[in-house]
Residue frames as qw, qx, qy, qz and C-alpha x, y, z in Angstrom:
[[0.419, 0.264, 0.723, -0.481, 44.12, -52.71, 105.56],
 [0.654, 0.589, 0.351, -0.320, 41.65, -53.80, 102.93],
 [0.771, 0.454, 0.294, 0.337, 42.80, -53.01, 99.40],
 [0.067, -0.963, 0.105, 0.239, 44.87, -49.88, 100.08],
 [0.454, -0.479, 0.601, 0.451, 48.19, -51.45, 99.06],
 [0.530, 0.348, 0.694, 0.339, 46.67, -52.67, 95.83],
 [0.235, 0.912, 0.334, 0.034, 45.23, -49.32, 95.04],
 [0.244, -0.862, 0.282, 0.344, 48.48, -47.52, 95.82],
 [0.502, -0.229, 0.702, 0.450, 50.45, -49.91, 93.59],
 [0.450, 0.549, 0.660, 0.245, 47.86, -49.83, 90.81],
 [0.104, 0.972, 0.162, -0.137, 47.79, -46.03, 90.89],
 [0.324, -0.747, 0.411, 0.409, 51.55, -45.66, 90.88],
 [0.359, -0.195, 0.787, 0.462, 52.09, -48.08, 87.98],
 [0.535, 0.281, -0.207, -0.770, 48.81, -47.45, 86.12],
 [0.065, 0.037, -0.994, -0.082, 48.04, -51.09, 86.65],
 [0.595, -0.296, -0.418, -0.620, 44.64, -52.71, 86.86],
 [0.265, -0.232, 0.740, -0.573, 43.44, -53.46, 90.34],
 [0.214, 0.194, 0.953, -0.093, 40.93, -56.17, 91.09],
 [0.044, -0.452, -0.655, -0.604, 37.68, -56.17, 89.09],
 [0.584, 0.729, 0.354, 0.052, 36.08, -53.83, 88.12],
 [0.659, 0.292, 0.073, 0.690, 39.47, -52.13, 87.86],
 [0.230, -0.856, -0.254, 0.389, 38.35, -48.64, 89.11],
 [0.604, 0.399, 0.226, 0.652, 39.77, -46.75, 86.10],
 [0.038, -0.900, -0.094, -0.423, 38.73, -43.27, 87.26],
 [0.641, -0.757, 0.122, 0.047, 40.32, -43.72, 90.71],
 [0.830, -0.167, 0.250, 0.470, 43.57, -45.21, 89.39],
 [0.504, 0.576, 0.223, 0.604, 44.03, -42.61, 86.68],
 [0.149, -0.903, -0.008, -0.402, 43.47, -39.60, 88.94],
 [0.743, -0.637, 0.171, 0.115, 45.44, -41.16, 91.81],
 [0.808, 0.159, 0.159, 0.544, 48.31, -41.77, 89.35],
 [0.238, 0.784, 0.033, 0.572, 48.47, -38.02, 88.76],
 [0.499, -0.822, 0.144, -0.234, 48.78, -37.50, 92.51],
 [0.920, -0.260, 0.146, 0.256, 51.44, -40.23, 92.74],
 [0.672, 0.425, 0.059, 0.604, 53.73, -38.16, 90.53],
 [0.159, -0.948, 0.044, -0.271, 53.81, -35.20, 92.91],
 [0.657, 0.362, -0.494, 0.440, 57.41, -34.88, 94.03],
 [0.268, -0.526, 0.472, -0.655, 56.71, -34.66, 97.80],
 [0.708, -0.236, 0.527, -0.406, 56.61, -37.57, 100.25],
 [0.228, -0.137, 0.937, 0.226, 56.29, -41.18, 99.24],
 [0.267, -0.138, -0.705, -0.642, 53.78, -42.73, 96.83],
 [0.294, -0.471, -0.823, 0.123, 51.46, -43.94, 99.62],
 [0.116, -0.506, -0.352, 0.779, 51.23, -40.47, 101.13],
 [0.116, 0.185, -0.362, -0.906, 50.52, -38.92, 97.76],
 [0.320, -0.270, -0.801, -0.429, 47.66, -41.37, 97.01],
 [0.276, -0.522, -0.702, 0.398, 46.32, -40.88, 100.50],
 [0.033, -0.342, -0.064, 0.937, 46.40, -37.12, 99.86],
 [0.249, -0.104, -0.625, -0.732, 44.15, -37.72, 96.89],
 [0.376, -0.468, -0.799, -0.030, 41.67, -39.44, 99.18],
 [0.206, -0.472, -0.427, 0.743, 41.82, -36.54, 101.66],
 [0.112, 0.160, -0.256, -0.947, 40.90, -34.20, 98.83],
 [0.353, -0.276, -0.777, -0.442, 38.00, -36.51, 97.86],
 [0.336, -0.500, -0.719, 0.347, 36.81, -36.44, 101.45],
 [0.083, -0.395, -0.178, 0.897, 36.95, -32.64, 101.55],
 [0.224, 0.004, -0.507, -0.832, 35.05, -32.37, 98.25],
 [0.359, -0.392, -0.839, -0.116, 32.39, -34.74, 99.67],
 [0.257, -0.513, -0.536, 0.619, 32.02, -32.54, 102.75],
 [0.059, 0.247, -0.124, -0.959, 31.75, -29.39, 100.65],
 [0.321, -0.184, -0.690, -0.623, 29.02, -31.02, 98.51],
 [0.352, -0.479, -0.789, 0.155, 27.16, -32.12, 101.64],
 [0.138, -0.444, -0.313, 0.828, 27.31, -28.61, 103.07],
 [0.167, 0.112, -0.388, -0.900, 25.99, -27.20, 99.74],
 [0.336, -0.328, -0.821, -0.324, 23.13, -29.76, 99.71],
 [0.282, -0.568, -0.649, 0.421, 22.07, -28.82, 103.27],
 [0.058, -0.324, -0.003, 0.944, 22.39, -25.13, 102.26],
 [0.241, -0.080, -0.610, -0.750, 20.12, -25.69, 99.24],
 [0.381, -0.416, -0.819, -0.107, 17.55, -27.46, 101.45],
 [0.424, -0.704, -0.510, 0.255, 17.49, -25.10, 104.41],
 [0.242, 0.775, -0.013, 0.584, 19.56, -21.97, 103.68],
 [0.577, -0.807, 0.089, -0.084, 21.23, -22.22, 107.08],
 [0.365, 0.686, -0.579, 0.245, 24.95, -21.84, 107.55],
 [0.427, -0.455, 0.661, -0.417, 24.79, -23.42, 110.98],
 [0.902, 0.070, 0.361, -0.226, 23.01, -26.58, 109.76],
 [0.756, 0.604, -0.249, 0.042, 25.31, -26.84, 106.73],
 [0.166, 0.659, -0.655, 0.329, 28.47, -26.62, 108.83],
 [0.593, -0.327, 0.605, -0.419, 27.07, -28.86, 111.58],
 [0.934, 0.246, 0.150, -0.212, 25.96, -31.55, 109.12],
 [0.665, 0.614, -0.395, 0.156, 29.31, -31.57, 107.28],
 [0.045, -0.615, 0.681, -0.395, 31.22, -31.68, 110.58],
 [0.765, -0.172, 0.495, -0.376, 29.13, -34.54, 111.94],
 [0.919, 0.389, -0.008, -0.066, 29.65, -36.50, 108.72],
 [0.405, 0.717, -0.508, 0.253, 33.34, -35.68, 108.71],
 [0.238, -0.511, 0.694, -0.447, 33.71, -37.03, 112.25],
 [0.932, -0.048, 0.116, -0.342, 31.81, -40.27, 111.64],
 [0.621, -0.437, 0.632, 0.154, 33.99, -43.30, 111.96],
 [0.752, 0.349, 0.523, 0.199, 33.21, -44.85, 108.54],
 [0.427, 0.895, 0.062, 0.117, 33.74, -41.64, 106.59],
 [0.243, -0.858, 0.448, 0.066, 36.96, -40.79, 108.46],
 [0.702, -0.239, 0.639, 0.206, 38.36, -44.28, 107.80],
 [0.695, 0.492, 0.464, 0.245, 37.52, -44.25, 104.07],
 [0.253, 0.960, -0.027, 0.119, 38.79, -40.68, 103.53],
 [0.318, -0.815, 0.484, 0.026, 42.03, -41.41, 105.36],
 [0.621, -0.201, 0.726, 0.217, 43.05, -44.57, 103.46],
 [0.138, 0.330, -0.646, -0.674, 43.70, -45.40, 99.82],
 [0.326, 0.336, 0.880, -0.076, 40.20, -46.64, 98.94],
 [0.070, 0.309, 0.594, 0.739, 37.68, -45.81, 96.24],
 [0.175, -0.655, -0.732, 0.071, 34.87, -44.91, 98.60],
 [0.162, -0.609, -0.160, 0.760, 35.76, -41.27, 99.33],
 [0.025, 0.150, -0.529, -0.835, 35.74, -40.54, 95.58],
 [0.166, -0.387, -0.848, -0.321, 32.47, -42.42, 95.26],
 [0.181, -0.669, -0.581, 0.427, 30.89, -40.47, 98.15],
 [0.079, -0.475, 0.090, 0.872, 32.05, -37.17, 96.68],
 [0.077, -0.056, -0.704, -0.704, 30.65, -38.10, 93.24],
 [0.179, -0.531, -0.823, -0.096, 27.28, -39.11, 94.68],
 [0.154, -0.689, -0.413, 0.576, 26.92, -36.01, 96.81],
 [0.020, -0.359, 0.297, 0.885, 27.87, -33.74, 93.89],
 [0.110, -0.248, -0.801, -0.533, 25.29, -35.58, 91.74],
 [0.179, -0.637, -0.717, 0.218, 22.70, -35.05, 94.45],
 [0.127, -0.591, -0.117, 0.788, 23.51, -31.30, 94.58],
 [0.042, 0.151, -0.550, -0.820, 23.36, -31.00, 90.81],
 [0.133, -0.435, -0.854, -0.253, 20.00, -32.83, 90.80],
 [0.144, -0.686, -0.498, 0.511, 18.75, -30.27, 93.38],
 [0.040, -0.463, 0.199, 0.863, 19.95, -27.41, 91.13],
 [0.083, -0.079, -0.769, -0.629, 18.28, -29.03, 88.09],
 [0.124, -0.559, -0.816, 0.076, 15.09, -29.47, 90.03],
 [0.073, -0.638, -0.255, 0.723, 15.03, -25.73, 90.87],
 [0.427, 0.781, -0.084, -0.449, 15.68, -24.61, 87.33],
 [0.880, 0.190, 0.343, 0.270, 16.77, -26.60, 84.35],
 [0.101, 0.878, -0.354, -0.306, 20.02, -25.21, 82.94],
 [0.862, 0.442, -0.246, 0.041, 22.05, -26.92, 80.21],
 [0.207, 0.653, -0.620, 0.383, 25.21, -26.25, 82.17],
 [0.552, -0.358, 0.602, -0.453, 23.91, -28.14, 85.23],
 [0.942, 0.191, 0.146, -0.234, 22.64, -31.00, 83.05],
 [0.618, 0.633, -0.443, 0.141, 26.07, -31.21, 81.41],
 [0.018, -0.553, 0.716, -0.426, 27.89, -31.46, 84.66],
 [0.777, -0.143, 0.433, -0.433, 25.31, -33.97, 86.05],
 [0.925, 0.353, -0.071, -0.118, 25.81, -36.19, 83.00],
 [0.458, 0.648, -0.546, 0.270, 29.61, -35.87, 83.10],
 [0.274, -0.488, 0.679, -0.474, 29.90, -36.61, 86.82],
 [0.864, -0.021, 0.332, -0.379, 27.51, -39.55, 86.58],
 [0.861, 0.460, -0.216, -0.012, 29.39, -41.05, 83.63],
 [0.314, 0.606, -0.631, 0.368, 32.78, -40.66, 85.33],
 [0.484, -0.410, 0.570, -0.523, 31.48, -41.85, 88.69],
 [0.955, 0.072, 0.091, -0.271, 30.20, -45.08, 87.21],
 [0.738, 0.472, -0.437, 0.202, 33.77, -45.86, 86.15],
 [0.049, -0.576, 0.627, -0.522, 34.86, -45.59, 89.76],
 [0.155, 0.014, 0.928, -0.337, 32.57, -47.83, 91.79],
 [0.343, -0.105, -0.525, -0.771, 29.57, -48.60, 89.56],
 [0.301, -0.372, -0.878, -0.014, 27.34, -50.81, 91.76],
 [0.133, -0.519, -0.533, 0.655, 26.46, -48.14, 94.28],
 [0.106, 0.356, -0.146, -0.917, 25.98, -45.42, 91.66],
 [0.262, -0.104, -0.773, -0.569, 23.96, -47.58, 89.33],
 [0.278, -0.471, -0.824, 0.152, 21.67, -48.53, 92.23],
 [0.127, -0.576, -0.392, 0.706, 21.28, -44.95, 93.37],
 [0.046, -0.018, 0.427, 0.903, 20.76, -43.37, 89.93],
 [0.192, -0.541, -0.734, -0.363, 16.97, -44.15, 89.94],
 [0.318, -0.707, -0.468, 0.424, 16.64, -42.17, 93.17],
 [0.210, -0.378, 0.139, 0.891, 18.42, -39.24, 91.59],
 [0.045, -0.210, -0.657, -0.722, 16.15, -39.48, 88.52],
 [0.250, -0.674, -0.695, -0.010, 13.08, -39.49, 90.78],
 [0.296, -0.603, -0.208, 0.711, 14.43, -36.34, 92.36],
 [0.086, -0.183, 0.404, 0.892, 14.56, -34.80, 88.89],
 [0.026, 0.490, 0.824, 0.284, 10.96, -35.77, 88.13],
 [0.097, -0.286, -0.011, -0.953, 8.86, -32.58, 87.84],
 [0.020, 0.311, 0.811, -0.495, 6.26, -32.18, 90.56],
 [0.281, 0.450, 0.190, -0.826, 4.11, -29.55, 88.91],
 [0.430, 0.303, -0.529, -0.666, 3.34, -31.44, 85.73]]
């Protein structure tokens, strides 16, 4: 379905998939395609499963930062995990699970920077933003102003 076959082939051969090419996804998925277990499609799908899990972890951390409730963190992550769209994207060879994980980690890092500016958090925010833009740039470029507004100091 959709572009999964193209992403699996592009990842296995280090080829260029349709524009914009998704270099971050194909390079990391290529590393997973070399794991000597199962076939190439299963290995690239495994990469997406990990991206989905990382997205859920980031979402749980975001809810934790906002409310300090284990129940709400777990419930929110479980509800998101069981949503039809997220489940479909995390279970197939598509770029959207990686994109979701990157955005949610950026949001969490922005919350951490808002609490207290630390060079370490700013470094990771910049690195993840730069890498994420090489995955699926339209969504991240459009959402970056919202993240920057989140970083705008309220007390000054």
